[in-house]
C-alpha positions in Angstrom: 57.6 65.4 32.6 55.9 68.8 32.6 54.7 69.5 29.1 54.4 73.3 29.6 58.2 73.4 30.3 58.6 72.8 26.5 57.6 74.8 23.4 54.3 73.6 21.9 56.2 72.8 18.7 58.3 70.2 20.6 55.1 68.6 22.0 53.7 68.3 18.5 56.9 66.9 17.1 57.0 64.3 19.9 53.4 63.2 19.0 54.3 63.1 15.3 57.3 60.9 16.0 55.2 58.5 18.0 52.7 58.2 15.2 55.1 57.9 12.3 57.9 55.8 13.8 56.1 53.5 16.2 52.5 53.6 15.1 49.8 53.8 17.6 48.9 50.9 19.8 46.5 52.1 22.4 46.4 55.8 23.3 49.1 58.3 24.2 47.9 61.4 26.1 50.1 64.3 27.1 48.4 66.2 29.9 49.2 69.7 30.9 47.7 70.5 34.3 48.8 74.2 34.0 47.0 74.6 30.7 44.2 72.2 31.7 44.6 70.5 28.3 45.3 66.9 27.1 46.9 66.4 23.7 46.7 63.1 21.8 47.4 61.6 18.4 44.4 59.9 16.8 44.5 56.2 15.8 44.7 57.0 12.1 46.4 60.3 11.7 45.8 63.7 13.2 45.6 65.1 16.7 43.1 66.0 19.3 43.1 68.4 22.2 40.7 68.0 25.1 40.0 70.8 27.6 40.1 69.5 31.2 37.8 71.9 33.0 36.2 75.2 32.6 39.5 77.2 32.6 41.3 75.3 29.8 43.8 77.4 27.9 41.9 77.5 24.6 44.5 79.7 22.9 47.2 77.1 23.4 44.8 74.4 22.0 44.1 76.6 18.9 47.8 77.3 18.4 48.7 73.6 18.6 46.0 72.7 16.1 47.0 75.6 13.8 50.6 74.3 13.7 49.4 70.7 13.2 47.3 72.0 10.3 50.5 72.8 8.5 51.5 69.1 8.2 50.8 67.4 4.9 47.3 66.0 4.8 46.1 67.6 8.0 43.0 69.7 8.5 41.9 71.1 11.9 38.3 71.1 13.1 37.7 73.0 16.3 34.6 72.4 18.2 33.7 74.2 21.4 30.8 73.3 23.7 27.7 75.4 23.4 27.0 77.9 26.1 23.2 77.3 26.5 
């Protein structure tokens, strides 16, 4: 399914449901080619977003993590590569 056909809140809710209801066995990545991003729940609790190329939509990644930051016990850390 195309992730960018859905609001980012729905993507986050889907990942939360996967983590809370079923636990994590292996890894679950949701890839958006249009945004050049991959979203994934961590093994313990929390989320990651990986940029897939030089033109990844950083604003969508920041918005996703800001919304995830509102969940109880969550704290976002955003790291961007240096431009040396």
